[in-house]
N, C-alpha and C positions, 0 to 999 in steps of 0.2 A: 386526769384529775391533777390539779396543781398541788404541790406540797403546801400545807397550811401549818403555820406555827401554832401548835396545840399547847395551850397553857397547862402547867403542872396541875392546877386545881381540877381541870376537866379530866386529866388522866387519872387522878386519884379518885374522882367520882366514878368514872367508868370502871376502874379496877375494883372498887367496892361493889358496884352493881354486878360485875362479872363473877366475883366471888359469891355473891348472894344467889345469882342464877345457878351456879354450879352446885350450891348447897341446897337449892330449892327453897330459899328464904327471901327472895327478892320482894321488897316492899314497894308499894305505890309511891311512897315519898321518895325513895331512892331513884326509882325510874323517872319520876317527874323532875327531880333535881338534875339528873343527867340531861334529859331532853331540854330543859330550860337553859342550861349552860351551853349546850350545843347550839341552840337557837341564838343565844347572845353572841357567841363567837362567830357564827355565820353572818350576823348583822354587822359586827365589828370589822370583819375581814372582807365582806362583800362576796363571800363564797357561797355556793348553794349549801343549804343545811344538810342535805344528804351526803355531800362530799365531806363535810366536816365530820359527820357521824361515821362514815366509812373509814376515814383516816384514824379517828380516835379508837375505833374498835380494832383496826389492824394493829395499831401500836400496842394496845393492851392484850389482845388475844393472840397475836402472832408476832411477838417482838423479834424473833429470829429473822423475819423477812426484812426488817429495817436495819439489821446489823447490830441491834442493841444487845 
């Protein structure tokens, strides 16, 4: 999987979704917003949508793996 430049707004959306998931309060609106933005970034970069989703989840859920 190639490194994809994930914009800050998508990271913030995913971070919000992840916090809601952990709290058991994830809303359909939040989930849809994340998925829509992932789809937009995939189209803009020409990368597979699944690759974009995996990378943003890795950044948010496992930041130590990226050295952040």
